[in-house]
C-alpha positions in Angstrom: 93.0 89.9 91.1 92.1 86.9 93.2 94.5 84.3 94.4 93.6 81.7 91.7 94.1 84.2 88.9 97.5 85.4 90.4 98.8 81.8 90.7 97.6 81.0 87.2 99.3 84.0 85.8 102.5 83.1 87.6 102.4 79.5 86.2 101.8 80.8 82.7 104.7 83.3 83.0 107.0 80.5 84.2 105.8 78.1 81.5 106.4 80.7 78.7 109.8 81.7 80.1 110.8 78.0 79.7 109.4 78.1 76.1 107.0 75.3 77.1 103.6 74.9 75.4 100.4 74.0 77.3 100.5 70.6 75.5 104.0 69.9 76.8 103.0 70.9 80.3 99.9 68.8 80.0 101.9 65.7 78.9 104.4 66.1 81.7 101.8 66.8 84.5 99.0 64.5 83.4 96.6 67.5 83.6 94.5 68.3 80.5 95.3 71.2 78.2 91.8 72.6 78.7 92.2 72.5 82.5 95.6 74.1 82.4 94.3 76.8 80.1 91.4 77.6 82.4 93.7 77.5 85.5 96.2 79.9 83.8 93.3 82.3 83.0 92.0 82.2 86.6 88.8 80.4 85.7 89.5 77.3 87.8 91.3 76.5 91.0 94.0 73.9 91.4 94.7 71.3 94.0 97.8 71.6 96.1 99.3 68.3 94.9 98.8 69.4 91.2 100.4 72.8 91.9 103.3 71.0 93.5 103.6 68.8 90.4 103.8 71.9 88.2 106.4 73.5 90.4 108.6 70.5 90.0 108.2 70.5 86.2 108.8 74.2 86.0 111.8 73.9 88.4 110.7 76.5 90.9 110.0 76.2 94.6 106.3 75.7 95.4 106.4 78.9 97.6 107.3 80.9 94.5 
């Protein structure tokens, strides 16, 4: 599994643990549902500032 896929999987797991939908994460982050879906499936990469935004929303350290 490549790095993008591993990070995407981690974000998806954190999101589902918090019982958050892709739509809710999209609304809070300003990233589109389609983009988030592709990212979680490892089909696209993510910018560091966007990943940091997701870490704040999901309440986990960026290093996690």
